[in-house]
N, C-alpha and C positions, 0 to 999 in steps of 0.2 A: 203751138199751144196758145190758144186764144183767150182762155178764161183764167184770169188770175186766181179766182176763188178755188178753182180745181187744183191749183198748186199748193193750197193751204199755207199761204205766207204767214209769217209772224208779224203782227201789227206792233210796230215799235213806238209810234206816236199816233194818236187818234184825233180826228176832227180838229185839225190844225189849219193855220193859214199857209199860203204858199211860202211866205217869208219864214215862218217857223219851221216848215219842212226843210227849206234850203239851209237855214242856220243849223238845224240839228245835224244834217248830213255833213256839212262843212266842218263843224266842231267835233263831232263824235266818230266820224269814219275817216281814218287816216288816208286811205287811198280813195280819192273821189275825182270825178270827171265832170266838167261842165258840158251840158248838152242843150240843144235848142228845143223850144216848145214843139211838141209833136214828135219828138224822138220816139222811135218804136223799140220797146223792150218786151220780149215774150209776146209779141203780136198785139200789144196794147200801146196806145199813144200816151205819152206823158204830157199833161196839161199844166199850165202855170205861167207865172210872170218870170221872165229871165232875171238873173241867171238861175238855171236849174241844175241840180247836181244829182249824179248817180254814184253811189259808193260801192266799193268792193271790200268785203270783210271775209277773209278766208276764201271759202268756195261759195259764198253767198253774195248777192247784190242787194243793196239798200237803196230804195228809190221812192219818190213821192208818187202817190196814186190818187187821183181824184175820181170819186164815184158820184155821178149826178144824184142830187137829193140827199147825199150822205156826207159830203165834204171831202177834204183831203186827208190822207193818211200817209205815214212813212211806213213802208213794209220791207221785210227782209225775206228773200226767197233763194232757193238753190240756184246758183248762177249759170251752170252749164256753159254753153257756147257764148252766152251774153258777156261773160267776163273778157273773153278774147276779143270780141267786137269792140268793147269799150277801150281796152288797152291799145288796140290797133288804131283807133281814132286819134289817140294822142300823138302818134307819129305823123299824122297828116297835116 
């Protein structure tokens, strides 16, 4: 799945800085994982200044998404296989 908009994610925080996105996820999402810039989730690459966080909330993932010319957003989308990939990384 390459188009995030086709997934109809919930926008949790709009037009924020990389730092605001990071802090929101770190403070509001209990289960979160640090990922490197360029980490692929749903076939889109996460952009930003490290550290970057991706959170798991139930069966959803919460992550920063930067759309050129529109800014950075924190979005929440159905997680599917991405949740397992994130949890697996923790053990490495």
